[in-house]
N, C-alpha and C positions, 0 to 999 in steps of 0.2 A: 270190478264192475258188477259182477253178480251179487256181491255183498251189498253194494249200494242199492241195486234194484230191489233186493230182498228187504232192506231196511225201509225203503219207500213204500213197498207193499204193506209192511207191518203198520206203518204210520197211517196209511190210508184206511186200513181195516180197523184200526183202533177207534173206539167210540169217542165222539166229540162231546165234551161237556158244554152244556148251554151256558152262555154268559149271563150271570145274574148280578144285578147292581142294586144298591140300596138307595131308596128315596126316603129321606128322613124328615120328621117334623118334631117339634117340642112345644109344650105348653108355654114355655118362656125360655128365652136364651140370655136373660139378664136377671140377676138376683140382687136386690138392694138391701144392704144391711143398715137398718135404722136403729134408733135407741130402743125400740120395743120389738125388735126382730126376734122371733122365737122358732125359726126354722122355716123350711119351705119344701114343698113336694113338687118334683118335676115329672110331668107325664111325657114319656118318650114313645113315639109311635112312628110307623113307617110302612113302606111297601117294598116288595122285591120286583124290580123291573126286568123283564126277560123278553126275548124275541122268538122263543120257541116253546114247545110243550113243557110242562112241568115234569121234572125227573122225579119219579116216585120212590126209587130205592137207590141209595139210602135217603131217608127223609131230610128235609131242610131243618136245621136248628139255628137258633139265634142267641148271641151273647151281646150284652150291652155293658160297657164299663164307663164309669165317671170318675176321673182322677183329678184331685186338687193339685196345687203347686208342689213341686218337689222341694224338700228342705233337708239339710243335714240334721241328724239327731244324735245327741250324746246320751248314751244309756249307761247308768251306773248300777252296780250290784252292791247291795248293803249286806254287811255282816255284823253279827252281834259280838262285841268284844268287851269284856268286863261289865256286862249288863247294859251296854250302850250300843245302839245301832249306828254304825259309821259306814261311810262310803269305802268300798274296796276297789274291785276292778271296774274299769270304764272302757267302753267301746264306742267308736264313732261309726254310725251308719251313714254312708255317703249321701244317700238321697232316699227319703221316704215320702210318699204323697201325704199331704196334710189331711186329705179325705180320699177314700177309695171305696167304690161300690161295684160289685159284679152281679149282674142279673142274667139268668140263663133260662132257656126254654125246657131244660131237663136236668138230670143229675150232671154235675160238672164233668165228671170223668167220662160220661157217655157223649157229651157235646163236644169236647175238645181233648185230643190226645196230649200226652205229656210232652211229646216232641213239639207240637204246635204251641203248647203253652210256653215252652222254653223260648220259642222263636218270637212269639208275639207278647210275652210278659202279661198274661191275662190274670192269673190267679193272684191272690193277695201276697203270698210270699215272693212270687216272681216279680211283682211290681216294685218291691223294695230293692234298691241297688246294693252293690257290694258292701260288705261289712269290714271295716278296717280295724283289726284287733291287734294289740301288742303281742309279741311272741309268747309272753308268759301267761296269756289268758287262754284257758281251755274252753271248748264248746262255745265258740264265738257266735254261732247261729242262735244260741239261746237268747242272746240280747235282741236279735231281730224278732224272735218269737215273743219277747216281752213287749216290744213296741206294738206288735199285732194284737196281743191280748189286751193291753191297756186301751188302745184306740178302738178295739171292737166293743169293749165295755162302755166306752163313751159315745158309741154310735158313729164314730168316724170311719170305721172299716166295716163293710157289710158284704156278706156272701148271701145272695138272694137266689138260691136254686129254685127252679120250676116257677119263676115269677114272670117270665115272658110268655104272653099268650100269642100263639101263632095260628092263624086261620087260613086254611087251604094252601099252606106253604107260600102265602103271598103277603098277607097283612100280619103285622106284629105290633105289640104294645106292651109297655111296662111302666112302672113308676118308681122313682127313687126319692126317699125322704132325706133331706139335707138338714142336719141339726143346726142349732143356734150358734154354736161355737165354730163358725167357718173362718178360714183364712182368706184374705183378699187374693184375687188373681183369676187366671183363666182356668176353668175346669174342663179338661179335655174329655169329650164324650166320643166313645168308639162303638160302632156296631160291626160285629163280625158274623158272617153267614158261614155255616159249616155243613159239611156232608160227610158222614162216616168219620167224624172227629177231625177232619181237615178243613182249614179255612179256604173257602172258595171266593169270597169277596169281603171287602171291608170298607167302612166309611168313617170319617172323623170330622168333628166340628167342636165348638167350644161354648161354654156358658160363662158369661162375664159376672163375677161376684165382686161387688164394690160397696164400700161404706158410703153413705150419703147423709146429707143434713148435718145435724149436730155431731153425729159419730165421725163423719169425715172431717169436720172442723177441729174436733178435739184430737183426732189422730194426726192431722197435719201439724197442729200446734205442738204436740209432744215431740214430733220429729224435727221440725224446723226451729222452734224456740223452746227448748226443754226447760230453761230457767223460768220463763214466763209461765209455762205449763205447771211447773212445780209450785210457783207462788200462787197461782190460781187455785190449784188443788188444795193448798194449805189454807187459803182464805175461805174456800167452800167448807172445808172440814171445821174451821173455827166457827163459821157462821152457823153450821148445822148443830154443832155442840152447844153454842149459845142459845139457839132457838129451842133445842130440846130442854135445856136447863130452865129457860124462861117458861116454857109450857108446863114443866113439872111444878115450878113454884106457883104458877097460876092455879093449877089443879089443887094443890095443897091448901092455898089460901081460900079457894072456893069451897073446899070441904070443911 
């Protein structure tokens, strides 16, 4: 009984952390991929709702992630044999986001502990699911690193440290640039509030990325009627070739 009473006294004496919730807004929650689509920038902003005074120490930090559809990826390592580059080992990455951006209000290691990163899968390496490697393949994680390196170079993976502005531990805002080579699907957007590197609150929503207009029609045609799509592509190629040849002859005759 004394132990129970002692435990209750400890709980009552412990400081109570104020509940903090995210109220989120975005400049757009739908991205239309058209024939002339060259990328889009999403402004993400919000506020922290609380019913008590602001806790000053440790200060509030904010992380924002935008993750595209998860897809399996086969990564192949090339080796040079007899002067020719050939495929050697291959590894299947179970699921890698087609697009992934992380924006933080400070240095990543200060905003989120490694334990919390492992729990919430926030950093780019943690966002990539397990790598299934054959027994004979050494250093399987190097294949996942290759995916990260290639997609980072293509603007598909972004680590944006110190890019979230936080005002008075209440208002926050950031922007994420989405490149032209996006994959269709729902792009999950998460906001995590942290104090002392630990997540105290989170919120999740999505951005709908879809092909529209001519892009949508061609995409559906290629999936639903591949033969017709192939014939149409061939006809367009022939017409374009004939048109270029006719224009060249016209220019020569005119000269």
